[in-house]
C-alpha positions as CSV (number, residue, x, y, z in Angstrom):
1,M,8.2,-41.5,11.8
2,N,7.9,-42.0,15.5
3,S,5.9,-39.8,17.9
4,E,8.9,-37.6,18.9
5,E,9.8,-37.0,15.2
6,R,6.2,-36.2,14.4
7,K,6.2,-33.6,17.2
8,E,9.3,-32.0,15.8
9,Y,7.9,-32.0,12.3
10,V,4.7,-30.3,13.5
11,K,6.8,-27.7,15.4
12,Y,8.9,-27.1,12.3
13,R,5.8,-26.6,10.1
14,I,4.1,-24.2,12.5
15,E,7.3,-22.1,12.7
16,T,7.5,-22.1,8.9
17,A,3.9,-21.1,8.7
18,K,4.5,-18.1,11.1
19,K,7.5,-17.0,9.1
20,T,5.6,-17.2,5.8
21,Y,2.7,-15.3,7.3
22,N,5.1,-12.5,8.5
23,A,6.5,-12.4,4.9
24,A,3.0,-12.0,3.6
25,K,2.4,-9.0,5.9
26,V,5.5,-7.3,4.6
27,L,4.5,-7.9,1.0
28,A,1.0,-6.6,1.7
29,A,2.4,-3.5,3.3
30,N,4.3,-2.8,0.1
31,G,1.5,-3.5,-2.3
32,F,2.7,-6.8,-3.7
33,W,-0.7,-8.4,-3.7
34,N,-0.1,-11.5,-5.9
35,S,3.0,-12.4,-3.8
36,T,1.0,-11.8,-0.6
37,I,-1.7,-14.2,-1.7
38,N,1.0,-16.8,-2.5
39,R,2.6,-16.5,0.9
40,L,-0.8,-16.6,2.7
41,Y,-1.7,-19.8,0.7
42,Y,1.6,-21.5,1.8
43,S,1.2,-20.3,5.4
44,L,-2.2,-22.0,5.5
45,F,-0.8,-25.1,3.7
46,Y,2.0,-25.4,6.3
47,T,-0.5,-24.9,9.1
48,V,-3.0,-27.6,7.8
49,N,-0.1,-29.9,7.2
50,A,1.0,-29.6,10.8
51,L,-2.6,-30.0,12.0
52,L,-3.0,-33.2,10.0
53,Y,0.2,-34.7,11.4
54,F,-0.8,-33.7,14.9
55,V,-4.3,-35.2,14.6
56,R,-2.9,-38.3,13.0
57,D,-0.7,-38.8,16.0
58,K,-3.7,-38.5,18.4
59,F,-5.8,-40.9,16.4
60,V,-3.0,-43.5,16.3
61,H,-3.1,-43.7,20.1
62,F,-6.9,-44.3,20.2
63,T,-7.0,-47.2,17.7
């Protein structure tokens, strides 16, 4: 995966995390707590995944 593809992947994961977080808010507002926790977990998963890809790209340039 080249640098430009990595940036697009990070952008995609952040957008997915935002959508998943918004879904969690709707679920919480309606009292679906187990599903809310599930969506929050995946929102964080997507965010951390994006962060790791972003950081990896930065470290590659310094080595």
